Structures are given as structure tokens and as C-alpha cells.
N, C-alpha and C positions, 0 to 999 in steps of 0.2 A: 504494500500500500504506500502510495506517495505521501510526502509530508503534507501537501495541499489537501489531499483526500482525508487524511487523518484529522487535520485541523477543521475541515468542513463537517466531518462526522461529530467531532467533539462539540462544535458550535450548535449543531442540530440537537444533540443530546442535552446541551445546556439549556437551549430554548425550551425543549420539552419539559425538562426538570423545573424550570422557572414557571412554566404554564401550570404544572401539577401543583406547585406551591401556591400559585395564585388562586387556583380553584379551591384548594384546601382552605386558604384564608377566607375566600368568599363564602364557602359553605359554613365555616366557623362563624362568620358574621351573621349569616341567616339563622343558624342554630341559636346564637345568643339572642337575636331579636325574637325568635319563637319562644325562647325560655323566659324572656322578660314579659311576663303576663301582665294583663291590665290590673290596675289597683284602684279600689274604690274606698273612700274614707267617709265615715259618718260620726257625728258626735259633737263634742263641746270644745271649749277653748284649748284643751290639751292637744287637740289635733286640727283645729281650724288653721288653714293656711292663708286666709285673707278674704273669706266670703263677707265678713262683717264690714270690710272696707267699703262695700257697695251698698250698705244699709245705714239708715238714720238711727243709730244706736250708740249708747255710751260704752258698750262692750266691744272695744276695738283696741288694736295694738298697732296703730298706723303712725305713731310719732316716736321720735328718739326718746330714750336710748334703745327701744326695741330694735332688734336687727343689727346691733352694734358689731356682732361677730359673724353676721351673714356675709357671704362672698361680696355682696354689693355694699356692705356696711350701712345699709339703709333699712328702715322699718318696712315690713312686708305684710303685716297683719297677723303674723305668727306671734304667739305669746311666749317668746323666747328671745334670748340674746343672739341665737343663731338658728340652726336647724331644729325642727321639732321631730316627734316620733315618726310621722308619715314620711318625712324627707329621708330619714335614716333607713327605714324599711325599704323605701323605693330604691335607694342606692344599693342595698344589700341584695335585692332581687334582680338587679341588673337593668333597671329602667334608665332610659336616656335622660329623663328629667322626672321630677315628682309630679303627680297629677295636679293640674291647676284647680283653683277654686271654681266651683260650678258657675258662679256668677261672673267670672272673668270674661270680658269680651274676646280675649285671646283663645278661649277654649272652643275651637272649631276645626273642621277638616280632619287631617291626620292626627292632630293632637288629641282628638276625642278617643283615639285608640289606646292611648296611654292609661286612660281612666279619668276619674274626676274626684274632687274633694268636695263633699256636701256639708261638712261640719260648720258649726256656727257657735261662737262663744256665747255662754250664758244659758244655753238650753239644757233641758233635762229630759228624763223619761216622760214626765208629766207635762201637760200643756201649760199648767199654771206655774211651773218653775221658771224663774228668771223674768217674771212679769215686769220687774223694775227696769229691765233693759228694753222693753217695748218691742222694737222691730228686729226680731231675730228669727232664724229659720228653725222652727220647732221640728221635732223628730218626724211627725207625720208628713210635714212639708218636705223634709229631706228625702223621704221615701217617694213622695210624689215626683220630685225632681229626678230621682233615679229612674222612674218609669219614663219620664220625659226624655232623659238622656238616651235611653234605649231606642226611642223613636228617632232621635236625632242621628244616632250612630247607624241605625238601620238604613237611613237615607244615604249614608256614605259607603257602607260595605254590604248592604242587603240584610234582610231579616234573619236568615239562617246563620250567617257569619256573626251577626250581632249577638244572637243567642249563645253561640259558642264562646265568643269573647267574654260574655258575662259569666257563663258557667265555669270557665277556666280561670276566672279572675281571683285574685286575693282581695278579701274585704276586711277592713279594720273598723271596729265600732268601739268608741270610748265615750260612755255616757253614764250618769248616775250620781256622781259626786255633787252636782248642783242641786239635786233633789233633796239633799241634806243641807248644805251650806247656804243655798239660795232659795230655800223653801221651808222645810221643817224647822230649821234652826235660824232662819233669817232674822226673825225678831222674836222676843219672848211672847209666848202664847199665840204663836202663829195659827192661822186657820187650820192647817194640816195637823199641827200638834194638838189642837183642841178636838179634831175629828178622830185621830188615831193615837193609840199608844205607840211607842217606837217599834216594838215587835210586829204589831199589826200594820204599821206604815210600811215596814220593810216587805212584808208579805204582799201588800198592795202594789208597791212599785215593781216587785219581781213579776207579779201577774201581768201588769201592764207592759213590762219589758218583753215578756214572752210573746205578747201579741205583735209587737214591733218586729221581733226577730222572725216570727212566722211569716209576716208580710215580706220581709227581706228575702226569705227562702222562696216564697211564691213568685217574687220578682226575678228569680234565677240565681241568687247567690248560693254557691256550693262549697266555698272555703271561707269561713268567717272567723276572724280572730276577735275575741271579745275580752276586753280588759276590765278587770274589777276596779274598784276605787282604790286610790292610794290611802295611806294612813291620814285621814282627813284631820284628825285632831293634832297632828304633828307639823302641819305646814306653818310657816312664820306668821301668817295672818291669824290663825287660831291660837298660836302661842301668845301673840300680842293681845288678843281679845279675851281669851278664856283661861289661860294658864295661871294658876295661883302659886305654883312652886317651881316654875321653869320647865315643867314636864308637859307632856301632851294632854290635850283635853280629854278627860275620861269619857264624857258623854259622847263626843264625836267618834272616839275610838270604839266605843260600844256599838255605835251605829255601823261602823265599818266591819266589826267582827260578826255582826248579825247578817249584814248584806252579802259580803263576798262568798261565804260558804253556800248560801241559798242560791246565789247566782250560778255557781258552779254546778250545784245539783239540778237546777232548772235546765242548764245547757245539756247535761248528760241525759236528762229526761227527753228533751227534744230529739237528740241524736238517736236514742232508742226508738222513739216513735217513728222517725224517718227511716231508720234502718241503716244509717251510715254516719260517719263522722264529718258533719258539716261545721259544727260550732266548736271552737277550740278556746279554752279558758286560759287567760294569762293572769297569774297571781301577782299583779303589779304592787299590791300592798307589801308582799314579802320582799320584793326587790327594793322598794323604797326603805323598808325597815332595816335592810342590810346596811345601807349607807347612812341612815339616821342613827342606828345603834353604834356603828363603828366608822364614822366619816373618814378618819385618818387612813383606814385600810384601803380606801378607794381614792386617796389623794386629795380629799377635801379637808379644809381646816374647820368648816362648820356645816351642819345641816339644820341649824336652828335660826340663823340669820339670813335674810334674803340679800342678794347682791344689790338689788335696786329697790328702794323704798324709803320709808321714814318711820320714826317712832320706835317703840320697843321691837326688837328683832327685825327692823326695817319692814315690819308687817302691817303698817297702817296705811290705808289709802292705796292709790295707784302708783305705778312706776312712771315717773315723768322726767322731763328735762331738769326739774328742780329737785329731784330726789337725791338721796345719798346713792352713790354708784361705786361699787368696788372696782379696783383697777385690774384685778385678775379673776375673770369669771371661772377659770378652771378650778379655783379653790372653794367654790360655793355649790352646794347641792341644789339650792333654790335660786332661780333668777329673780323672781319677784315674789310678792307675798303668797302666791298660790301655785306657781308653775316651776317645774324643774329647769335647771340650766341645760344647755346643750350637752355638756359632759354627762350629766345625770340621765338625760334622754338616751345617750349612747349606751349607758350601762343597762337601762331598761330594755332596749332593743337587743342587746347581747343576750340577755336572759330569755327573751322571746324566741331567739333563734337557737340557742344552745342549752337553755336551762333544763334541769332535771324535772321530774314530775312534781317536785315541791313547788315549782314555778309555773309549769305548763301542763294542762290536762286536756286530752290524754297524751299529748306528745308535743314536742317543740316544733317550731316552724321549719327548721332544717330537715327534720324527719318528714314533715308534711310534704315539703317540696321534693324530697328524694322519692317519696312514694308517688307523687303526682307525675314525676318525670318518667316513671315506668309505664304509665297508662296513657300519657299524652301522645 
């Protein structure tokens, strides 16, 4: 074989090899896009990514210093110094961007295929929760919007593909805390506290929550991550208002200890009725208690004082440009009087993905996604 022929053969082989590599990369990209399932978010301020920016309500986070550690360093409507829990889950499941707020005018066309965030700060399971915030997207309306979303996405990809997108999607719902702090315990002798004893109130909101979750299932949700309430009595706002000895509010902690186990039992009951694991319980109370009990073990200097606020524990009022603001958010478990810092949100999401059955029932999200990859 001549030198020229050998060189030509080597060149053809190299081009073929490069073509194979290119196809492999392209296929890999397609697989990653396929694996990045749609993501839908429902709930309250812990997961609101900016819907309330479009509403006439006081329950908004659209002014500094909110967003100080977000990539743009600007407020986005998230009740966080940076990313919130949906953002971090979205990153972990391989999405190109987090789902946009449903009310965002930018949510259209191909961006609909990523999913949508329907959450609204101030809402609860009950329609009378958060009435002081007036114009918020209550849970029944969030579910109405989910039905509307499906009609919109059907117009883009067709009804059958839209159903598949929803059936394969991951859904996160975080609601319930406001039914205590912004309803039952909002004022002394509140209407609900005169109507129900605490144990009966918990049973009532669990029964109402079950109706919402069954509607979510009827609308096509098949993988739903349901977070319990955090330790409501231990947030800086409640430490400032209710703590007599520097410890957590016993009454709100009692509410949490009644509510979370009944929520988990209710989810297990729905799964048994359906005959498959649709609803997955996340014990976010335990995750919070880990870093509240031992903040130094997680790199925090405090879990009792908010980074942004005023008064005792920086727990009074809103986080505003006039508030005390800590210089290093990494050292604080709480960003404002009610909401975790981005660092704390990352710890919560880590347990959602890899936590044992002490944190996730019946399994963590990594296990769920591994199982789903076998059947998709």
C-alpha cells in the first residue's frame, strides 16, 4: 500500500470515528432531554417562584434584599436569598431551567414543556387561610390553572402527547403550614380555633387535603412529592412571638406533631386505594430539626436567628431594605422570619433525593427516578 493510500484510509477512518462520536453525543443529548421530565409545583411561599409578583397582594418577595444571592442578584418573587426548593429539584432532575410561574407572560410555546409553577405565597389547604393577603391563588384555583395549562400544552404538542407529558411529570406540592400560622393561630380565639379543637382541626384539614390530592390525581399526576410542614414552632418568627424561654413554641410544635404523621398515613391510604405509589411523603420536619438541633454540624452558626429581619431573632415583620441583613447567608439556616436560606433548601432537597425512610416514605426521589427510568 502506498503512503498516499494509507494516509487516505486513515483520514476516512478518522472521519468515520468522529461521525460515530458525534452521533453518540447527539443521542446522549436526546436521552438527557427525554430524562428531564416536566415538573409541576403547587403550594405556598416555600415554593412560589414569582406568581404573586403579578397579583395585588402584600404576600410578595419582589424587593431587595430578596434574591441577593440569585444569579441575577435581583428579587424574583422567591422567598429566599437565592434558589428555592423547586429550583434545586429542577437542577437535580436535569431540566434546562426551572418551571416558570404560571402567571408569567414568558410561559408559552416550548417553555410550556418544561412544566409550570402554580404556587402562591400565603395560601393554605383551606380557602379561608391567608385571607389577610386578599388576592392570592388558592389551592382550588391552582388546580384549575393546571387543567388550563393542559389545554394550552395540548395546542402545542397534541392531546395525547400532553397527557403523556403530565403522566410522566414530577409534581411537588408544599402546603399546610399556613393553615396553622395564618389561620388557626393567626390571632387569639380565631374563628377556626373556636370551631375546632386542635386535634379535630388537624383531622379536618387532612380530609380537605385528601380531596385536593385526589383532584390532582384525576388531572393526570402520577408522581407526586408531598412535603409535610417544617417545625412551625421553631422558625424565628414564632421564637420572637411565642417563645418564653428561647425554645420552640410548644403549641405550634404540637400542631406539627399531630399533622405530619396523619398526612403520611393519608398518603399511604390513597396509594393503597389507587393500587400504586403515586404520592411520596417527604418528612421535611425531621430535616429541619436536624439542623435546628445541631446547626454547627451543617455549617450554620445559628438556626434561631433569621439572616434578614428585625426585633428578637430578626423574627418580627418583613424582610426589607431597612432590615438587619447578615453578611454571610451560608451561616444562617433561616433567610427571613419564616423561610429557609438557600443553603438550608439544598440540605432539604438532598434528603428528598437520598434520605432514608426516616425522611422519605416509601422511598426517596433517586429511587423513584431509577424505577421510572426502567419503565419509560
